[in-house]
N, C-alpha and C positions, 0 to 999 in steps of 0.2 A: 504493500500500500504506500502510495507516494504522499508527499506533503499536502497536495491539493485535496486528495481524497479524505485523509483523516481530519484535516482542518475543516472541510465542509461538513463532514459527519458530526464532529464534536460541536461545531457551531450550531447546527440544526437541533441536535439533541439537547443542548444545554443553553439555549438562547436566553432563558429567563432564570438560570441558576448561577450561583457564584462559581468562579473558576474551579474546576476539578479535572482530574485526569481520567480518560477512558482507557480501555485495554489497548486500543490502537495507539494512543499517545505513549503509553508505557512501553509498548513494543518498539516504537520509533525511537524513544529516548535510549533504550537499551541497545538498539542496533547501532546508534551513533556513539553512545557513551562508552560501551565496553571496549571496543577496539581502541578508542582514544585513550581510555584509561591504561590499556595495555601498552600503547605507544609511549605514554608518559612514564609508565613503569620501566620500560626498556630505556627510555631517555635518561631516567634517573639511575638506572642500573650502571650506566657508564661511570657516574660519580661514585656509586656504591661499591662497584668492583674495585675502582681505583683506591677508594678509602680502605677497603678490606685488605688489598694487597700492600698499599703504602703504610697502612696502620701498623703493620708488623715490622716496619723499618724504624719506628720510633716517633715520638711526639713532634720533633723538628720537621720530619718529612710530612706528617699530617698537616701541620700548621702551614708549611710552604705551599702545598697544593691548594689548601683552602684560601690563602691570600691571593695566589695567582688566579684562581677561578673567579674571584670578585671582578677582575677586569675582563675576563672572558664573558662573564654574565652581562657586563655592561655593553660589550659589543653586541651580544644577542638582543639587548634592549633596542638598539637601533633597527635591527631586523624585525623586532616585534611590532614596531610602528607600521612597517610595510606589510607584514603578515596579517595584522589585525584589519587594516584597510582592505587588503586583498580578500580575506575570508569573508568579511561583511558584504563586499560588493559582489563577489562571485556567488555567494548564497542568495543575495537579492536577485541577481540576474538569472540564476538557475531557477528560482521560484517563479520568476516571470517568463521562463522559457525563452530566454534570449541568449543562445550560446555564442553569438558573435561578440557581444559585449563582454561576456565572461572570458572569452579568449583574449580580448583586448586587454582586460585587467591582468591576465596571466603574463602576457608579453611585457607589459610595462613594469610589472612587479619584478620579474626576473632581471630586467635591465638595470633597474635602480638598485636592487639587492646585491647584485654581483659587484657593481661599482662601490657600494658601501662596504662590502666584504674586503675588497682590495685596499680600501682606505684603512680599515681596521687592522689589516695585516701589517701595513707600513707603520702605523702608530704603535701597535703591540710589539713590534720588533725593535724599533728605534728608541722607544721610551720605557722599556721594561724595568730598568733599574730604578729610575725616579718613581715609577708607578708603584713598585713594591715598597719602596721606602715611605711613600706617602701614606700607606696603610699602617705604618708603625710596626714593621716586622721586628720581633724582639731580639733576634741575634743575627750575626753575620752569616751563620750557617743557613738560617731560614731564608735570608735575602738571596743567597746564591742559588739555593734549590728552587726558590720561587721564580727567579729570572729564567732558569733553565726550562721550567715547565711552561711559563708564559710565552717565551719566544718560539718554542716548538709548536704549541697549539695555535698560536697566532698565524703561523705560516700557512695554515690550511683553512682560514676563515672564509675565503671565497667559496670553497666547497661546502662549508657549513651553511652559507647563505642559500645555496641551491637546495640543500637538504631541508632546512627548516622552512624556507619560503615555499618551496614546492609542496611540502606536506600541508602547509596552511592553505594553499590554493585547493588542494584535493579535498581537504575537510570542508571548505566552503561549498564545493560541488556535492557534498553529501557522502564522500568516500573516506571513511575513517579506517578502513581495513588496509588499504595499500600502505599508508604511513606506518601502520603496525608491522607489516611484513618487512618493510625497509629497515625499520629499527631492529628487527631480529637480526638481520645481516650485520648492521652496524655493531651490535653488541658482540656477535661472534668474533668479528674482526678485532674489536677492542680487547676482549678477554684473551684471545690467543696471543696477540702481539704484546699486550701489557704483561701478562703472566710470564711469557717467555723471556721478555727483556728485563723486567724488574728482577727476576730471580736468576737470570743467566742460564736458562735451560738449553739442552741440545748443543752444548759447547759454545754458545754465544756469550758475549760479555755480560756481566751483571751490572745493569745500568741504573737500578733504583728508581728515583723519581723521574729521570729522563725516560726510562722505559714506560712508565705510566703515561707520560705526555705523548710518546710515540704511538701508544695504543689508541689514545683518544683522537690524535690527528689522523691516524690510518682509518679509523672508523668514519670520520668526517669525509675523507676523500672518497671512500668507497660508497657511502650513503649518498653523498651529493651527486656522484656520477650516475648512480642507479636512478635517482629521481629525475635527473635531467633527461636521461634516455627515455624513461616512461612518459614524460611530458611531451617529448618530441614525437613519440608514437601515437599519442592521444590516449588519455586515460580518464575514465569517468565523465565523459562529455566535454572535457576541456583539452585543448591541444596547443602546444607551443610551436609557433612557426617563426623561424629565424630570418627567412627571406624578407628583405626590406625593413628589417627591424630598426627603428629609429625612435627617438623620444616623441611621445604624444603628450604634450604638456597639459592638455585639458584632462586626459585620463589620469596622468600622474597627480595633478592637483586634486582630483576626486579621491584617489587612493589616500593621499596624504591628509586631506581634509578629515577623513574618517580616522585614519591611522595615527596621525601625529599626536593627538591628545593622549593616545595610549603610549606612544613613544615618550612623550613628556612625563606621563604618569610613571612609567618604568624608570625613566631617568631620575626623577625625584626619589623613587624607591631605591634604585641602586646606589645613588650618591648618599642617601640617608642610611642605607645598609652599610656602606663603607664607613660612615661615621660611627655607626653601631659597632662594626667590626673593630674600629679603633678603640672603642671603649672596652670591648672584650679582650683585645690584644694587651691592654694594660693590666689585665688580670693574671698574665703569665702564660707560658707555653702550654702547660697542662690544661688550664682552663679553656684556652682557645682550641686545643686539640679535642677536648670534651665537647665543646660547642659544635665542632665540625662533625664529629661522630653522631651527636644527638640530632643534628639536622638531617643526616642520612636516615636515621631511624624514623624521624618525624615525616620524612618524605613519603613513607609508606601510607600515610593518611591523606596528604594533599594530592597524591596522584589521582585518586578517584575524583577529587574536586576538580582537577584539570579536565578529566574525561567528561564529567557531566557539564562543566562550563562550555566545552566544545560543543556538546549536544545542544545546550541552550542557545549558543551563538548560531548554529546552523538552523535549528528549528525556528527561532525567532526571525532570522534573516530570510529564510525561504518562505515562511508564512506571510511576512510583510510583502515580499515580492509577489506572492499570489493574492495580495490584497485581502488577507484574513487576519486582522489585528487581534481579534478575540481568541483565535486559535493560537496565535503567538503567545498571548498572555497565559493561556492554559498550559502550553508547553513549558513556559518558564517556571511556573509553580510546580508542575509535575516533576520537572527535572530536579528542582531543589529538594523536594520531599524525598525522592529516591536517593540522591547523592548524600544528603544529610544523614539519612538512616545508615548508609554504609559507612560513612566517616565516623559516626558515633560508635559503631561497633569496633572499629579500629582504635578509636580513642580509649575504649575500655581496656584493650590490650596494652596500650601505652601506660595506662595507670597501674595495671596489675603486674606487668612484667618489664619494667624499665631496665633493670640490670641485665636481663637476658638479651634484650634488644641491643644495648650498648656492648655487651660481651661478644656479640656476633662480629663486630667490626674491629675490636681491639682486645688484647689481654692485659692492658695496662690498668691495674687496679685503681690508681688515682683518677685516671680519665673516666673509668666506669662510675666511680663514686660521684664525681663532679657532674656528670651528665644525666644521672638517673632522675633526680628530682625535676630538672627542667622538662624532661619528657613527660612526667606526670602532670606538670602544670599545663602543658599544651594539650594533653589528652582531654582535659576538662572542657576545652572551648571548641571542640571539633564542629558542633552544629553551627556556630557562628563563623568559623573559618569557611564552612561550606557555603554559608550565605554570602560571605565576602567574595568568594570565587565564582559561584554559579550565577548569582544575580548580576555581577559585573559582566560575566560572559553573555548573559541575555541582553544587557544594555548595549554591549558592543555589536551584537548581531543586528540590532536595530540602527546602528550608526550613532548611538548616543554615547560617545566616548568621553565627553567633557566631564560629566559628573563623576565617573570612576576616577578620572585624573584628579579632580579637586578633592575627592574623598581620600584617596590614597596619599596624596601629597600632604594634606592637612593632618591625617592621623600619624604618618611617619614623623613629620617634623615637629608637630605640636604635642604629640602624645608619646610615641615610642622613645625618641631620643632623650627628651628631658627626663622622663620617668626611668629610663635605663641608667642614665648617669646618677639620678637620685637614689635609686634602689641599689644598684651594683656598687657604686663608688662611695656616695655620701653615707648611706645606711650600712654599707659593708656586706650586702647580701650576696655579692659575687654573681656567678652565672645564674643562679636562681632568680635574683632580682632582675637581671637583664631579660630573662625569658618571661618573667611576670609582666614586665612592661610590654613585651611583644604580644602577649596574650590579650592585654587590654586593648592594644591597637587592633587586633583581629576582631574583638567583640564590637568595637565601634564601627569598623569598616563594614562588617556584616550587617549591622543595623541600618546604617546609612544607605547602603546599596539596596537593601530590601525596601526601604521607604521610597527611594527613587523609582524602583520598578513598580511598586504599588500605585504610585501617582499616575502612571499611564502616559506621562508626557512624551515618552519615547515613541509612541505609536504613530506620530505624525511627522517624524524626522525624515527629510529627504536626503538621499545619498547620491 
């Protein structure tokens, strides 16, 4: 059943009822959300595997990879602006059954994204040392390892743009399975290369942190190449044509008009998170390593949030393209209820088994001790984290990207950072205090995104 069919059926059956989900909506949510959740799981597995392998090299190696990845994530923020605009526009044009415009979005998105990736490669290579020092790396050993990791991964960011942008376009077309399959291959490449080179197997040199970076970089190259090939062949109703490819400034403006608020939002988030990392780095190497491990454990809960947010983006965008705003609203609420229920279950596991989760990634007793309670704190707020992610995804699908930007920037800079410094440094609560501040941030963001979605102002936005 396609978007038009279930949206018409649910609108007719529920014309005079408050928003609720039908079996058709639930099936559509799961069809989109489960592969997207799997894709996010596999995307996070790259970091989880690296943390697992590097974690046994010591706290300095863990801290180095964590610091370097802050800048890699910042580069992905720039891609996120293009990806969000592309997903929303392709979803809208797919719902309106206009493949020509959807393909135009794809062409211009790939062009802008690859140029952005090349720029990030140059910056990440040339400015690696000052970038790592800016984050307050605690020792010279951490600085050196961070530079090695950052320069290696930065060299392949152009391929990363093809991977992540291409997957975003496929999701907008309603295909969340292909990105999942691609990420399976990326993970296999990362695991084989990283495991081999970190530990020096099969007679190869033992490269430690550099081996981890080479694994991540190899995965990006292979994944980006596969997605590029699939788009050239035509996949899920969209096709990349290179002949005569040149900038279409009107379409680029449309993509950026929708996507730039998300890019600015993520920029505020990343810079704010770097300031947050600076606070954590001042707590010492063990505390920062514990934070890095705890984030990987916590990622098991927000991966479903990402998957259901993707489902909300696609359902809302395609429903609005089909001129079914009430169906878009029902899809948004149904997606939140299902995603929040799953994340709440995972949150219970974080509350009950924090030491076991930490112990999976490291055998350092001090790191496990420091990270256990922060995991429990975050486990308590999973339903609000779900609201923060899923309702923001629904708003982005409608092209309403300004409100999530305002909400995220305000909560990061006016709530998380001041409270993290107050709780962790002034009150001396350490890592627990910093994560308590982060949980309060999540609660407020979830509430504000829900209120914006409930207002219905997003239904009339033109993209």
